[in-house]
C-alpha positions in Angstrom: 0.0 0.0 0.0 2.8 2.4 0.9 4.7 2.0 -2.4 1.7 3.4 -4.2 1.9 6.8 -2.4 3.9 9.7 -3.5 6.5 11.0 -1.1 8.3 14.3 -1.0 11.0 15.7 1.3 9.6 18.6 3.3 11.1 21.9 4.1 10.1 22.7 7.6 11.0 25.4 10.2 12.3 23.7 13.3 13.0 25.5 16.5 14.6 23.8 19.6 12.3 24.8 22.4 13.9 23.0 25.3 16.6 20.4 25.9 16.4 20.0 29.6 14.0 17.9 31.7 10.6 19.5 31.8 8.2 18.8 34.7 4.6 20.0 34.7 3.5 21.8 37.9 1.8 20.9 38.1 -26.8 5.7 55.4 -25.6 4.3 58.6 -25.3 0.5 58.6 -28.5 -1.4 59.5 -28.6 -2.5 63.2 -30.0 -5.9 62.5 -31.4 -8.1 59.6 -35.1 -8.5 59.2 -36.3 -12.0 60.3 -38.5 -14.0 58.0 -42.2 -14.0 58.9 -42.3 -17.7 59.5 -39.1 -17.9 61.5 -39.5 -19.4 65.0 -39.6 -16.9 67.8 -36.8 -17.2 70.4 -37.9 -18.8 73.7 -37.8 -16.4 76.7 -35.5 -17.8 79.5 -37.2 -17.9 83.0 -36.0 -15.2 85.3 -34.4 -16.5 88.5 -36.4 -16.0 91.8 -33.5 -14.1 93.2 -33.5 -11.6 90.4 -37.3 -11.0 90.8 -36.8 -10.4 94.5 -34.3 -7.8 93.8 -36.4 -6.0 91.2 -38.4 -3.0 92.0 -41.8 -2.2 90.6 -43.6 0.9 89.4 -47.3 1.9 89.7 -48.3 -0.5 86.9 -46.7 -3.4 88.6 -44.1 -4.1 85.9 -40.7 -5.1 87.3 -37.6 -3.1 86.4 -34.0 -3.7 87.1 -32.4 -1.9 90.0 -30.1 0.1 87.6 -33.0 1.5 85.7 -34.9 2.2 88.9 -32.3 4.8 89.8 -33.1 6.8 86.7 -35.7 9.7 86.8 -39.2 8.5 85.8 -41.9 10.2 83.8 -45.6 9.7 84.4 -45.8 6.5 82.5 -43.1 5.0 84.7 -40.5 4.8 81.9 -37.0 6.1 82.4 -36.8 9.6 80.9 -33.5 9.4 79.1 -34.3 11.6 76.2 -33.2 15.2 76.0 -36.4 17.2 75.3 -36.6 20.4 73.3 -39.4 22.7 72.3 -37.7 23.6 69.0 -39.0 22.2 65.7 -36.6 19.9 63.7 -35.0 21.4 60.7 -33.3 19.1 58.2 -29.8 20.2 57.0 -29.5 21.9 53.6 -27.2 19.3 52.0 -27.5 20.9 48.5 -26.1 24.2 49.8 -23.4 22.7 51.9 -22.4 19.8 49.6 -23.4 20.4 45.9 -24.7 17.4 44.1 -24.7 16.3 40.5 -28.0 15.7 38.6 -27.6 12.1 39.6 -27.3 12.9 43.2 -23.5 12.3 43.5 -21.2 14.6 45.5 -19.4 17.2 43.3 -15.9 16.0 44.4 -13.1 15.7 41.9 -10.3 13.1 42.1 -7.4 12.1 39.8 -5.3 9.1 40.4 -2.2 7.9 38.6 -1.2 4.3 38.9 1.8 2.5 37.4 1.0 0.0 34.6 2.9 -2.5 32.6 5.4 -1.3 30.0 6.4 1.9 31.9 2.8 3.2 31.4 0.5 5.1 33.8 -3.2 4.6 34.2 -5.0 7.9 34.7 -8.4 7.7 36.4 -10.5 10.9 36.8 -13.8 11.2 38.5 -15.8 14.5 38.6 -19.6 13.9 38.7 -20.4 17.6 38.2 -18.2 17.8 35.1 -20.1 15.3 32.8 -19.4 15.5 29.1 -16.7 18.1 29.6 -13.5 18.6 27.7 -10.4 18.3 29.9 -6.7 18.9 29.1 -4.0 16.5 30.4 -0.4 17.7 30.7 2.6 15.4 31.4 6.2 16.4 31.1 5.4 18.6 28.1 3.1 16.0 26.6 -0.4 17.5 26.2 -3.7 16.0 25.0 -7.5 16.5 25.2 -10.1 14.1 26.6 -13.8 14.2 27.3 -15.5 13.0 30.5 -18.4 10.5 30.3 -22.1 11.1 31.2 -21.2 10.6 34.8 -18.0 12.7 34.7 -15.5 9.8 34.4 -12.4 9.6 32.3 -9.7 7.0 32.2 -6.7 6.3 29.8 -3.2 4.9 29.8 -0.3 7.2 29.1 3.3 6.4 28.4 5.4 7.8 31.2 8.0 10.3 30.1 9.9 10.4 33.4 10.6 8.2 36.4 8.7 10.6 38.6 5.6 11.0 36.4 3.6 14.0 37.3 0.2 14.7 35.6 -1.9 17.9 35.6 -5.5 17.8 34.5 -7.2 21.1 33.7 -10.9 21.7 33.7 -12.8 24.2 31.6 -13.2 26.5 34.6 -9.5 26.6 35.1 -9.3 24.2 38.1 -6.2 22.1 38.2 -6.0 18.6 39.6 -2.6 16.9 40.2 -1.4 13.3 40.5 2.1 11.8 40.6 3.4 8.2 40.6 6.9 6.7 40.4 7.7 4.6 37.2 11.3 3.4 37.5 10.8 1.2 34.4 11.0 4.3 32.3 14.8 3.9 32.3 14.4 0.8 30.1 12.5 2.6 27.3 13.2 5.2 24.7 10.3 7.3 23.7 9.4 10.0 21.1 6.2 11.9 20.6 4.6 14.2 18.1 1.7 16.5 19.2 -0.6 19.0 17.5 -4.0 20.7 17.6 -6.9 19.8 15.3 -5.9 17.8 12.2 -2.3 17.7 10.9 -1.9 14.4 9.1 1.3 13.8 11.1 2.4 10.2 11.8 5.5 8.7 13.4 7.2 5.9 11.5 9.8 3.6 13.1 11.9 1.1 11.1 13.2 -1.3 13.8 16.6 -3.0 13.4 16.9 -3.1 9.7 13.2 -3.3 8.8 11.9 -1.6 5.7 8.5 -0.1 4.9 5.7 -2.6 5.1 7.8 -5.3 6.7 7.7 -6.7 10.2 9.4 -4.1 12.3 7.8 -1.1 10.5 5.7 0.3 13.4 3.3 3.2 12.8 -0.4 4.1 13.3 -1.7 1.3 11.0 0.7 -1.3 12.5 0.9 0.0 16.1 1.9 -3.3 17.8 1.3 -3.5 21.6 2.7 -3.2 25.1 2.8 -7.1 25.3 5.2 -7.2 22.3 7.5 -4.8 24.1 7.4 -6.8 27.3 8.5 -9.8 25.3 11.4 -7.7 23.9 10.1 -8.1 20.4 9.8 -4.4 19.4 8.1 -1.1 20.1 4.6 0.2 19.9 2.5 3.3 19.1 0.1 5.0 21.6 -2.4 7.6 20.4 -4.0 10.1 22.8 -6.6 12.8 22.3 -8.4 11.2 19.4 -11.7 13.0 19.8 -13.8 14.8 17.2 -13.3 18.4 18.2 -11.6 21.1 16.1 -9.5 22.4 18.9 -8.6 19.0 20.4 -5.0 18.4 21.3 -3.6 15.1 19.9 -0.4 13.2 20.6 1.2 10.1 19.1 4.0 8.4 21.1 6.4 5.6 20.0 8.0 3.5 22.7 10.9 1.1 22.3 12.1 -1.3 25.1 15.8 -0.5 24.6 16.8 -2.0 27.9 15.3 -5.4 27.0 16.5 -6.0 23.5 19.2 -8.6 23.1 20.7 -7.5 19.8 22.3 -4.3 18.5 21.1 -2.1 15.7 19.3 1.1 14.9 15.6 2.2 15.0 15.2 4.7 12.2 12.6 7.4 13.0 10.8 9.8 10.7 7.6 11.9 10.8 5.3 12.0 7.8 2.6 14.5 7.1 -0.2 13.5 4.7 -1.6 16.2 2.4 -5.4 16.1 2.9 -8.3 18.4 2.1 -8.1 19.7 5.6 -4.3 20.4 5.6 -3.5 21.3 2.0 -2.2 24.8 1.4 -2.1 25.5 5.2 0.6 25.9 7.8 0.8 23.1 10.3 2.3 23.7 13.8 3.4 20.8 16.0 5.9 19.8 18.6 8.2 16.8 18.8 9.2 15.4 22.2 12.1 12.9 22.8 13.3 11.3 26.0 16.9 12.3 26.8 19.9 10.5 28.2 19.6 12.5 31.4 16.0 11.3 32.0 14.6 14.6 30.8 12.5 15.5 27.8 13.6 17.6 24.9 11.0 19.6 23.0 11.2 20.9 19.4 8.7 23.3 17.8 7.8 22.6 14.2 6.1 24.8 11.6 5.3 23.0 8.3 4.0 24.6 5.1 1.8 22.1 3.4 1.6 21.9 -0.5 -1.3 23.2 -2.5 -4.5 21.1 -2.7 -3.5 19.5 -6.1 -1.1 17.4 -4.0 -3.8 15.7 -1.9 -2.7 12.1 -1.2 1.0 12.9 -1.2 3.2 12.8 1.9 5.9 15.0 3.3 8.7 13.2 5.0 10.7 14.7 7.9 13.7 12.6 8.3 15.7 14.7 10.8 13.0 15.8 13.3 13.5 12.8 15.6 16.9 11.2 16.6 17.2 7.6 15.7 17.6 5.0 18.5 20.9 3.3 18.5 20.6 0.0 20.3 23.6 -1.8 21.9 23.3 -5.5 22.6 22.3 -6.1 26.3 
């Protein structure tokens, strides 16, 4: 399929934005069970004569224990152990003190970050009063857009870009929610990412250890592979984030390679391709490229790409030098 497409070398403006590590600042329980209607009733044990002799009686002749006899009595002869008040009962205004969602859930927000296999992180966000709302996730310079569900829930798995992985989630009202987790396995992976807003046609292509286009070892969006393959030291995989139908959505594509687990030497050749489409032709595309560094930080490169006229729809622009190739030494 690929050999039928037309490719061109692109002239792009590339600005190094950062080379150092970048971290984003980021009702009571029931007292008893109901007995069945046909359940046998418990037998009352006979009271010992000595206990009856010690019991005192009230005007109606019913015996009471000595302990209760010491308590103040009301006219009925019952112990008056209830604090009485003349004030009417007023129920608390829960809606005012604790706002609730339309489904009656408390309007609390919570973001958790949990380490997952393959040096990944599972993000789980719950905000019942922010249903069907666009949120923005930031992580070590990586940024993407997501949308909460009908009950304000959002979950996804993100490739960690640092050992101490910090995440910042921003709501439409500007509120920020933070979460952090440690992912030491990051040291065994090399990662690159490309991110953009709207539609760009950009894709990462990785040719692993001598592979050519269309062969095993050519990893890209249409052959993304999986975390399981990386865990078996058989190659890398693609992760896509922010794939929602919204014109201002932020998208990101990340390629991960398990450098620390591969048992042979070679090179992973990396390139970025931009397809000329009806939505990108004759326009200027801006994007960023991110790459994990040897010091555990993330380098960021800004990219401005002038797309060809619309008579070139279907062609591809190839950026060979935007990302550094991975050089793999045998472990």
